[in-house]
C-alpha positions as CSV (number, residue, x, y, z in Angstrom):
1,L,0.2,0.1,-0.1
2,N,2.9,2.3,0.9
3,V,4.2,1.7,-2.7
4,L,1.0,2.0,-4.4
5,A,0.2,5.4,-2.6
6,N,3.2,6.8,-4.4
7,T,2.2,5.8,-7.8
8,P,-0.1,7.5,-10.5
9,F,-2.8,5.1,-9.8
10,K,-5.9,6.8,-8.7
11,I,-7.9,3.7,-8.0
12,I,-6.7,0.4,-6.0
13,Y,-8.8,-2.6,-6.2
14,L,-8.4,-5.3,-3.7
15,L,-10.3,-8.5,-4.1
16,D,-10.6,-11.7,-2.1
17,L,-13.0,-14.0,-3.5
18,F,-12.8,-16.6,-0.7
19,A,-13.1,-14.0,2.2
20,G,-13.8,-16.8,4.9
21,E,-15.0,-16.1,8.4
22,G,-13.0,-12.7,9.0
23,R,-11.8,-14.1,12.3
24,D,-11.2,-17.7,13.4
25,V,-12.5,-19.1,16.6
26,D,-9.8,-17.4,18.5
27,G,-10.6,-14.1,17.3
28,N,-7.3,-13.9,14.9
29,S,-7.8,-12.0,11.7
30,C,-8.2,-14.2,8.5
31,S,-7.2,-12.9,5.0
32,S,-10.1,-10.5,4.7
33,I,-10.0,-8.7,8.0
34,A,-6.1,-8.8,7.9
35,A,-6.7,-6.8,4.6
36,V,-8.9,-4.3,6.5
37,E,-6.6,-4.0,9.2
38,A,-3.7,-3.2,6.7
39,L,-5.7,-0.4,5.0
40,K,-6.6,1.3,8.5
41,N,-2.7,0.9,9.6
42,H,-2.0,2.3,6.2
43,Y,-4.4,5.3,6.6
44,D,-3.3,5.9,10.0
45,T,0.7,5.8,9.8
46,A,1.6,6.5,6.1
47,N,3.0,9.7,4.8
48,S,1.2,9.6,1.7
49,V,-1.9,7.2,1.7
50,C,-3.8,5.4,-1.5
51,K,-6.2,8.1,-3.0
52,K,-9.1,5.5,-3.5
53,V,-9.1,1.7,-2.6
54,K,-12.1,-0.3,-3.5
55,V,-12.2,-3.6,-1.8
56,F,-14.4,-6.5,-2.8
57,F,-14.9,-9.4,-0.4
58,N,-16.9,-12.6,-1.7
59,D,-17.7,-15.9,0.0
60,Y,-20.3,-18.0,-0.8
61,G,-20.3,-20.2,2.4
62,N,-22.2,-20.4,5.6
63,S,-20.3,-19.7,8.7
64,V,-18.9,-22.8,10.6
65,I,-18.4,-20.7,13.5
66,E,-22.0,-19.0,13.9
67,K,-24.0,-21.5,12.3
68,E,-27.1,-19.0,11.7
69,I,-25.3,-16.7,9.3
70,K,-22.9,-16.8,6.3
71,K,-19.2,-16.2,6.5
72,I,-19.4,-12.9,4.4
73,E,-21.8,-11.6,6.9
74,R,-19.2,-12.1,9.7
75,V,-16.5,-10.4,7.5
76,E,-18.7,-7.4,7.1
77,R,-19.4,-6.9,10.7
78,F,-15.6,-7.3,11.7
79,A,-14.7,-4.9,8.8
80,T,-17.4,-2.4,9.8
81,E,-16.2,-2.4,13.4
82,L,-12.6,-1.1,12.1
83,A,-14.3,2.1,10.6
84,L,-12.3,2.8,7.6
85,P,-12.0,6.6,6.3
86,Q,-14.2,7.3,3.4
87,Q,-11.7,6.9,0.6
88,Y,-11.8,3.0,1.4
89,E,-15.1,1.4,0.0
90,I,-15.8,-2.3,0.8
91,T,-18.3,-4.2,-1.1
92,Y,-19.5,-7.7,-0.1
93,S,-20.8,-10.7,-2.0
94,S,-21.9,-14.0,-1.3
95,E,-21.9,-15.7,-4.9
96,S,-20.1,-19.1,-5.7
97,F,-16.8,-18.7,-7.4
98,E,-18.2,-20.3,-10.3
99,N,-20.9,-17.6,-10.7
100,I,-18.7,-14.6,-10.1
101,I,-15.4,-15.3,-11.8
102,D,-16.5,-14.3,-15.1
103,K,-17.9,-11.1,-14.0
104,V,-14.8,-10.4,-12.0
105,I,-12.5,-10.8,-15.1
106,Q,-14.7,-8.8,-17.2
107,R,-14.6,-5.9,-14.8
108,L,-10.9,-6.5,-14.3
109,N,-10.4,-6.1,-18.1
110,R,-12.1,-2.7,-18.0
111,L,-9.4,-1.4,-15.9
112,D,-7.9,1.9,-17.2
113,S,-4.5,3.1,-16.9
114,S,-5.1,5.1,-13.7
115,E,-6.4,1.8,-12.0
116,K,-4.5,-1.2,-10.3
117,A,-6.0,-4.6,-9.0
118,L,-4.6,-6.9,-6.6
119,C,-6.5,-10.2,-6.2
120,F,-5.8,-12.5,-3.4
121,F,-6.1,-16.4,-3.4
122,D,-5.7,-18.5,-0.3
123,P,-5.6,-22.2,0.2
124,W,-9.7,-22.3,0.2
125,G,-9.7,-21.2,-3.5
126,Y,-7.0,-23.2,-4.9
127,K,-9.3,-26.2,-6.1
128,Y,-11.2,-23.6,-8.3
129,S,-7.9,-21.8,-9.7
130,K,-7.4,-23.6,-12.8
131,P,-4.2,-22.3,-14.6
132,Q,-6.5,-20.7,-17.1
133,V,-8.5,-18.7,-14.5
134,L,-5.4,-17.5,-13.2
135,K,-4.2,-16.2,-16.6
136,D,-7.6,-14.6,-17.4
137,I,-7.4,-12.8,-13.9
138,M,-3.9,-11.2,-14.8
139,S,-4.6,-11.0,-18.9
140,N,-5.3,-7.3,-18.6
141,G,-1.9,-6.3,-17.6
142,K,-3.2,-4.3,-14.5
143,T,-4.1,-7.1,-12.2
144,E,-1.5,-8.7,-9.8
145,L,-2.4,-12.0,-8.2
146,L,-1.2,-12.7,-4.8
147,L,-1.1,-16.3,-3.8
148,F,-0.8,-17.4,0.0
149,M,0.7,-21.0,-0.3
150,P,1.4,-22.4,3.2
151,M,4.2,-25.1,3.1
152,C,1.8,-27.7,4.5
153,F,-0.1,-27.3,1.0
154,I,2.6,-27.8,-1.3
155,H,2.1,-31.6,-1.4
156,R,-1.2,-31.1,-2.9
157,F,0.1,-29.4,-5.9
158,A,3.1,-31.7,-6.1
159,A,0.9,-34.7,-6.4
160,K,-1.5,-33.2,-8.8
161,A,1.1,-32.0,-11.1
162,L,2.7,-35.5,-11.3
163,K,-0.6,-37.3,-12.1
164,D,-2.3,-34.8,-14.4
165,E,-0.3,-33.5,-17.3
166,D,-2.9,-30.7,-18.1
167,Y,-2.5,-29.1,-14.7
């Protein structure tokens, strides 16, 4: 964020298409809320802040922590508690990845030269992340893909790559 704040980009898009629960059962921040906390910290401490940040959180699933609500509802609650400044806008969605990815890629392909996007994938999204989908996300040249890959999951990719020549 500190680097992007010193670029000509007027709008930064942050996308987490598998936003999760927001916080785990111990109250620790998951990817979505960690991003909101980073935005708040950036705004509170940086000498130069991003002009406009549009965050898009999506998660289709029901909460396993609070069974009566969706995961994205927990994310929205925790993000709202952090009270970001007005130049940071968050949109929430609860669509399945299969239903939303084409719309996301179409929107990313309409970015202009003053816009930049960062799309975050964590382990929960890997099974949907076929190489062509990842290529399509980055095909506009204005989107960066951040893959969080814990070492404990590396074996999943190695095994798949050895068995499936198309992977």
